[in-house]
N, C-alpha and C positions, 0 to 999 in steps of 0.2 A: 532386317529381322530374319531369323532363321525359320524355315518351315519344319514343322513336325508332322509325323504321320500318325494317322489314327489306327490304334489296335483295339479292336473290340473284344470284350470278354467272351470266352467260350461259353456255350449254352449251359454246360453242366455247372459252371461256376455261378451263372446267373441264378439257376434254380437251387442248387445246393447251398450256396453262400447267401442267398437272398440279395444278390448284388444288382438291385433295380433302381432306376431313376423314379422320380415322383409319379410318373404315369405308368410305371410297371415295366418299361422297356429296359433292356440290358445296358449296363455301362461300359465304359472303356476308358482309354487314356491316349494321350499323344506322346510320341517318342521322337526325339532327335538325337542321334549318336554323335559323340565327339568326333572331330575330323582327324585328330592326331592320336597316335598310339599312347603317347605319354599321359594323355588325359583319359584313357579308356576306362579307368577305374574310378573316375571322379564324376560325381552326380549331383545335379540340382533337381530337387523335387519341389513342384509348386502346386499348392491346393488353391483352386479358383474360388473367388468370393461371389457374393451376390445376394445378401440378406437372408431372410427366412420368412415363413408364413406361420401365423399363430392361430388361425381359425379356418373353418371350412370355407368361408367366403374368400379369405385371403389366399388360401391354398388353390382355389379354383382358378385364379388369375395370376398366380405367381409365375414369374419368368425370369428370375434372377439367375446369374451365372450362365450356364449352358442351356437354361430353360428346363421345362418339366420332363423332357424325354430326350433320347439320343437319336431318334429317327432322322433328324435333320442336321446331324453333325457333319461337317465337311470331311473329306478324306485326308486333307492336310490342313494345317492351321499355322498361321504366322504367329510366332511367340512374341511376347511383349518386350518390356524395357527392364531396366535395372538388372538384376542377376539372371534374367532370362534372355537378355540381349546378346546377340552374337557379334556385336560391335565392340572391338577391343578398346576403342577410345572411350566408350561409355562403361563397359563392364570388363576391365583389364584382367581380372583374376579368373572369372567364372565363364567368360564368353565361349570357350571351347570345351566346356564340360558336357557330358551327357545331360539331356534335359528330359525330365518326366513331368508332364503337365496333366493334372487330374481335373477334369471338367467337374463343375458343381451342378448337380441336377436333382438334389435330394431335399432342399429347403430346410435343412436341420443342422446346419453348422458342421457338416461331415460327421455327425455324432450318432445318427440313428442306427438301430439294430433290428428293425421290424422285419419279419418274414412274411407278414400278411398286411393288407391294406388297413389303414386307420379309418374307421368309420367316423370317429370324432372329428377328424380333420378333412372330411370330404372324400374319403376313399383312396388317398394317396399312399404310396409306399414312402417311408422315411428310413432310408438304409444307407446313410452316408458312411458309417463305419464298415458296413458290409462291402460297399464299393471299394473302399481303401484296402480292405482285407483281400478281396478278390483281385485287385490290381496287383498286389504283390505276388499272388499265386500265378497270375497270367504273365507277369514279368519273368518269373522263373521258368515258365514254359516257353515263352517266345524268345527269350534271350538267356539260355541256360548258362552260358559262359560268363555272364555279368557277375563280377564279385567286387562290389564297391569298396574302395579303401577310404575315400573322403565323400562325405555327404552334407549338403547343405539343403535343409528342409525350410521352405518358405511358403507364404500364402498371405492373402490380403483380405481384410474384413472378416466375413464368415470363414473364409480360408485361413485367416490368422487364428481365429478361434479353433479351427480344425487342427492347425499345427500345434497349438498348446495342448490339445487333447491327445494328439498322436505322437508327440515327439519321441517318448520313451517306447512307443509301439514300433516305430521305424528303427529305433536303435536296437531293439531286441531282434528285429528281422535281419539286421546285418551286424551281428555281434563283433565281426573283425574289423568293422569300419569305424572311423571317427565320425560321428554324427553330431551336427550342431543345428539349432533351430533359429530362424530369424522371422517371427511372425510380424506382419505389418497391419496396423490398425485393427488388432484383434482384441484389445481391452475395451470392453463396453461396461460402463457402470452407471446406474444399477445394473449388474450383469444379467445377461439373458439366462436366468438360471431357474425359472419356474418349470416344474416338471411337466412336460408336454407328452403327447402320445407318440414319442419317437422310440421308446425303449422296449425291447422284447424281454420282459422279465428281468432277470439279473444279468442278462448278457450285455453289459455295458463296458466300453473301453476304459471307463474311469472307475471301475468297481473297487480298485484298491483305495480310492478316496473315501470309501465307506458309505456314500449317499448318492443313490442314483439321481436324485433331484438336483445334484450339483454337476451332472455330467456335461452340461453345456455352459458352465460357469467358468469362463477363462480366468477371471480374477481369483477364483478358488483353485483351479486345476494346477496353475503354475507352481504352487507350493509343493506339489508332489513330484515335480519333475526332476530327474537326475541329469537329463540332457542340458548342455549349456544353452543359454538363450541370449539372443540379441533382439530386444523388443523395440520395435519402431512404431511411433504414433504420430499422426498428424495432430497438432496441438489442440485445435478446437474443430475437430471433424464434425461436419453437419449432422451425420447420422448419430454421433454420440450426443450432441446436444438434444436432438429429437428424442433419443432414447431416455434421456434424463428429464424429459417433460418440458425442455426449453424450446421455445419457438425460434428455430434457426433462421427463419425468413424475416423476423422482426428484430428490432433493438432489444438487447437483453434487459430484463427488468432487475431491480435491485436484488430480488430473490435469486434470480438466475446467476447474477454476478457472485453473490454470496456463496451459493451452491458450488460453482466452479472453483472459487478460491479455496473452499473447504476440501476439494478433491485432493489438494496437495497434502492433507493430513493423513491420507491412507497409507497402506503398506507401501514399501519401496517401489515395487514394480507397477502397482496401480497408479502411483503418482505420475507416471509417464503420460497418463491421459491428459493432463494439463501442463506438463512441462515444467514443474518446479524443479529444475535440474540441479540447482545448487543443493537443496534440501535432499533431493533424490540421491545424488552422488554421495553426500555425507552419510545418508542412511545405508547405502550399499557398502561403503567402505567399513562402516561399523559392523556389518555383517560379515566381513571378510570377502565379499564378492568384488568382482572387478567393475570399474566404472571410470571411463574417461570423461573428460569435460566435453561432452558430445554436443556442441553447439553448431555443427556443420549443417547449415541449412540455407535455402534461398533467402529467407527473411533476414538472416545475418550476413549475407553477402558471401556465403561459402558455396562452392560449386555443386555438391551433390551429397546424398547420404551414403553413396557407395564406399567412400574412403574409410569412414569409421567401421563400417561393416567388415571391409577387407582386413583392416588392422585387427579387429576382434577375431575374425575366423582364423587368421594366420598366427594367432597366438597373443595378441596384444591384450586380450581380455582376460588371460590367465586361465590355468587349467580348471575347468569346471565351473568357471565363473558366469554369472548372469550380467548382462550389460543392457542398459536402457538408453535409447536415443530418442530424444524429442525433435521431431522434424516439423518445423512450421513451414508449410508449403501451400501456395495457391491462395484462393480467395476465402477460405474458411477461417482465417485468423481473425480474432475478435479483438480490435485495438482497445476497447473500453475495459478489458480485464487487466488486473494488475500484473506487472512483470514477474517473472520467476523468482526474483530475488526478494520480493516484498515478504516480510515475515508475517506469519498469522498469529494472532493473539492466542494464548493458551487459555484453557478454561480455568478460572480461579476457583478456589475452594474456601470453605469456611470450617473452622474447627468446631465441632459440636460436642465432643467429649474427648477426654485424654487419649491422644493417638488416633482419633477418627476425624478424617477430612471428608467433608461432603461437597461435591460439585455445586457451584453457584447456579447451575442450571441442569435440570433433569427432565426426562421424557416420560410422560404418563399416557394412559389410554384406557379404554374399556373394551370388553369382548365384542360389543356391537359396533364400536367405532375404533378398532385398533390403530395405534400409531405404528409407523415403520420402524420397529426397534432395530432391525438388522442394519438399515441404512444409517440410523442414528450412531450406532457403534463404529460403523465403517468411516463415517464423517468425522469421527473424533469425539462424539459424546461418550461420556462414561457413566452418567447417572441414569438409572431407570427407576420408575416409581409405578407400583401396582398396588392392588388390594385384593383381599380375598373375595370381596363382593363385586370386583370389576370383572371377574371371570376370564381375565387375560393372563393369568400367571403362568399357565403353560406356554403361551406364545412368547412371553418375556424369557422364560427359562430356555426355550428352543433358540431364541436369538442369541442368548449368552452362550450357549453350548456351540453354536454354529460359528460364532465369531472367532474362536481360537484365541481370544484374549485371556491373558492370565487373570485368575479371579481377583487378585489383589488390586488390579487396575480398575475394577468395576465397583460401582456403589449401587446396592440394590435396597430400595425402600418398599416395605409392604405395610399393610394395615389389617388390624383385626377389629371388626366392629362390635359394638354393644349398642344395640338399637335404642334410641330414646323413646319415651312413651309416645311422643307426638311423631310417629313414623312419617317423616316427610319424604320418604322414597319407598317405591315398591320393592326396592332390593331388600329392605329390612324385612319385609313379609317373607320373601323367599328365603332369606338367610335364617330367620328364626325357625322356619319349618325344616330346613335341612340340618341345622347345626344346634338346635335348642338344647340337646342333651350333652353337649360337649362343652368343657370349660375352655377358657381363652387359651390356656397353655396348649391343650390338644389341637385346638383350631390353628394355633400358630404353627405347630409342628406339621399339620396337614398343608398349610400354605407353603411352608419351606420345602416340602417334598414336591409339591406341584411345580415350584420354581426350579427344582432339580439341584439345589445347593444345600450345603450342610449348615450354612449360617447366612442370615441377612445382615446388612450393615445398619439398617434402622428399621425398627418395628414400631408402628404407631397404634394407639387406640383411636379407632376411626371417628368416634363420636362419644360425648358423655353418655352414660347410661340413663335409664329412666330416673334413678335416684343417685345421690352422691355416694351413698353406702355401696351400691352396686358398682358404681364407677371405680371406687377405691379398691374394692375386691377384684375387679377385672384387671386394674392396673397392677395389683400384686402379682397377678400371673405373668404379666409382662416383665416385671422385675426379676421374677424367678427364671424366666426364659433367658434374660441377659446374663444373670449370674451363673447360669449353666453353660454359658459360652455360645449360645444359639443366636444371639443378636449382639452386634458391637455397640449398639446404642438403642434406647427406646425413647418414645415420645408420645405426643397427643396430636389430635386433629380436631378442628372445629370447636376448640375450648375458648371461651371468652375470658376476660380479666377475672370476673368473679368465680368462674369455675376453676381457674388456675389457683386462685387463693384458697378455695375449699379443698382442692386436691393436696396442696402443700400442707394445709392445716392437719391433714390425716397423719403426717410424718412419713416420709418416703426414704426408702433404702437406696433406690436409684432414681434420681430426679430426671424429669423429662428433658431430652436433649433438644427437641424440636417441637414446634407447634405449627402445624400446616393448616392454613385457613385460605379462604378466597380473599385476594388482595390485588388491586390494580389501580391504574389511573381511573379516576371516577368511581371507584369501588372500594372505599376505605372508611365508610361511616356506618355500617350496619353491625350492630354489636351482638345480636343473638348468637351468632356462630363465630364470633371473634374476628369479624371482618372490619375492624376499626383501629383507629390509632391508639386508643386506650389499651387494647390488647397487645399492640405492638410494643408500647411503652412497658406494660406489665412483663412481657417476655424478656425484654432487655434488663429490667430490674431483677428478674429471677435467673438471668444467664441462659435463657432459652433461645436457641436459634429461631428465627421467624421465617416460615416458608410459605410461598404463595401459589395456590393453584388458580387457574383461570387468570393468568397475569396479563392477558391481553384485553381484559375487560368484559368477558362474556357474561359475568354475573352482575355487572355494574349498572345495567340499564342505560349506559351511554355507548354510542357508537364511537369507541375510542379510535379505531384505526381510520376513520374518516373525519375525526374531529379537526376543525381548522387549525387549532393550536398545536395539535400533534403533528399534523402535516407540515406546518411551518417550521417546526423544530427539525422534522425529518429532512426537509429540503435544505435547511441550513448546515446539516452534517452529511448530506448526500447518503442518507440511509433510509430505509423503509420505515413506515409507521409502526410495524410490529417490532422492529428493532428498538425504536424509541420507547415503546411501551415496556419492553422487557428491561431496557437499560434503566428506566426510571425505578423499576423494582430492584434490580440487582445492585444498582449503585448505592442503595441504602443498606446493603448487606443482607438483603432479603433473598433467600433461595427461591428460584423460580422453577415451576413445574409446568412445561408447555406440552402440547399434544399435536401431532400432525402425521399424516400418512405420506405427505408429499415431500420428497427429499429436498427439493429446492427450498421449502419452507423450513425444513430442519436445519439445513445449512445456514439459512438466514439467522435462525435463532442462535446457532453456535457462533455466528459472526457478530453478535450484538455486543461483544466486549471490546470491540475494536475502536471504540470512541468513548468519550465522556461528555455528559451533559453539564452545562454550566449551573452555577448556583441559582441564577435567575431562571433558567429553564426548568430546573427541578421544582422550583416554587410555583412557576406558572402552571405546570402540569398538575401539581398537587391541588391547585384550586379549581380544576375541572370538576 
């Protein structure tokens, strides 16, 4: 392994550029020059990894990468393996290039731009970007003759994230050079994207992405990159499992497995996280980007990941193409997970009105207990359910806007209430106070604006009103909303069979497309709010799609997820109890509305269409 020499940043760069390690000490880098003149303009840049810290307590003891400060850095450093190695048998193409090794001492994925200590995170400096900026300035001072022609930018873990955030930055620093980026293990999802105290106002290296809160989100940042990428991922990296809420030290649960299987539904580059390579390559080819069948890995009997990297760098990836390589290496492979070739079931839909298809599973939530709407969309969910009284419509709208998904791929359901005389919820008291002087049409317009869309796919009357006359009058406002093109379909919620008959008796211009009620295993016999089989039959008679909130039995009075009969069926199908409960609902053609903030649970819900219950099982579960 080659030794590189430490070059410390000049004092004026430390102070003027804010180029400090976490403890405030000045940064630096390690340099090893090419030994041959023919490689004197070729350069490998490597950003060291080492995790991050997210709280004052964590930051006080953080010692990832090069540690909290530079005082103990040795004058020389033995560089590592792969593209940093000087062994031509291991690294035949890059072994004699110039090497620039950037130590990691900022605990911020190389992204921070702070000029002052962060009191919120224990008084540390978070200046990773400042350190990179000053490194380039110091390089020009210390090696003024250096004029790179070919550059490979690499880094691992937090360094891989740093590569994704800085690839175009390095390319701009060397405009005459061919710069390509090969981050390793930099795709974490759910991405480390929460806005922490790293950023100095608007001075963010990712500002052209438009949102400072996304500046440490690799899965978001790559979309903005012009620099060609070669993405390398350890298929089931322990840190990724932990980051997703999976216990990497124990056997994966059914929810964990479902979650990781759903990872393959994400955008093409994020799919590298779990190595659904066949799907991945198909997706990339569809985008016109380059993708080899990159299955070279120890797990498949192939010698190394260096060969596909070399082929890509030297032109095999095509001009400007992004390439993804799934590398299964070491002990982190999880044999219990399905192979990359296994197809994932798509989310089925039900036709609720002419030309209107509703996903058979949707995600709901309330302001006090919001679901993880962004993760739902990233995992492949497309239906979102909210209501004006839930208070989460802005959160839902933000998730929709941040997803980047075409509006036509999404299905948004909202509800406008008309509080019944027997106000069974405090929400009605609040709602009547806030909106009592506004008609339902105006309330619907306000709700749509809060969601940030011009049209909802489905607008429901949340409850019957105090009288049927008032109910009909309110429903007329929803009809007008639909006829004005502001809702693709309208419907009702918490209507029982008799309320449905009374509504139809009034004569409707736009009949309800959906009736959403509580419905589940053990919870289908309460008629007051339509939570019974008579209401289900009435809906089918009238051509109304039936939709179930609380499909896991939360309103049933039965512990559905621990019921022996449910657990027996789950074991027979190697599925979770929650998946069985959902499948019992959706297999009847009933639209389910689930809720969770846990990505693993969301993935489990989306995976509930991967099996079918037998007729005997459906009957046995219905009898609970």
